Each structure stands twice: as C-alpha cells, then as structure tokens.
N, C-alpha and C positions, 0 to 999 in steps of 0.2 A: 133683672136685667141690669141693674146698676151693680149689683154684687159681681156679676159675671164680667161686667166691663173691666174692671180693675184687675182682673185675673189673666192679663195678657200672656205670661208664659205659658199658660194652659190652653191657649187657643187651639182648637182642633184643626188640623192640615189635612186630615183625611176627608175627602169632600162628601163622601157617601156618609160618613158618621156624622159629619157637621150638617148634612140634610135631614138625617134622622134627628137630631137634637132641635132643628127648626120645626120639623113636622110635629114632634111632641107637643111643642108648646102651642102651635096652631090647632092641633086636634084637642088640646085641653081647652083653649079659648073657645072653639066652635061649639064643643058639647056643652060648655057651660053658657054660652050665648043662646043656644038652641033650647035651654032649660031642661037637657036631659039628666043633669046630675048637678049637684052643687060642689063647687071645688074647694078644696082644703087649703090652707096656708102653706103647708109644707110642700103640696103640690105644685103650687104657683111658685114658691122659692126654687124649686128643682128644675121646672121647666123654664123659669126666667133665666136662671144661671146657664142652663143648656143652651137656650136661644142665644144669649149674649156670647157663649162660647162658640158656638156654630156661625154666628155672623161674623164674629171676628176671625174665624178661620178663612172664611170666603173672602174678607176683606184683605187679610194679609196675602192670600194667594193670588188675589186681583192685583193689588201693589206690586207684588213680586213679578208677575207677569208683565204688567205694563212698564216696569223699570227696565226689564231685559229685552224690550222690543228693539 
C-alpha cells in the first residue's frame, strides 16, 4: 500500500476498475485469513499497490466532487 500511495499520477479514476482493485486485496486478505491458502509476497505487493491506487482514485473523485459543490 505504501508503494501505491506514492504513485499519485497513476490513481485510477474509473470507479468500477478502482472498486475491482480494492476487491482484489479484500479477497486476498479474506482467503488468507480463512486459511484457504497461503499468500505470496508478490501477490501481496500487487494487491497492496492496486488497493492504494483504487482508494486514491476514490479519494480524488470525492475531493473533486466536494470542491465543485
């Protein structure tokens, strides 16, 4: 997530794709918490970066919306 947080120019502004990136991390964490599988470091890195990019996109859209009210 920290790596994705510094990638501000790459934040995902498509809300459906941003939600998909967030859901990927949630699914990874949920399946790992339920002991259905063991997560790999590369997968944790990818889902963490995707989560940060998705959350950043939602945050940018929310700030833009609130600024233009």
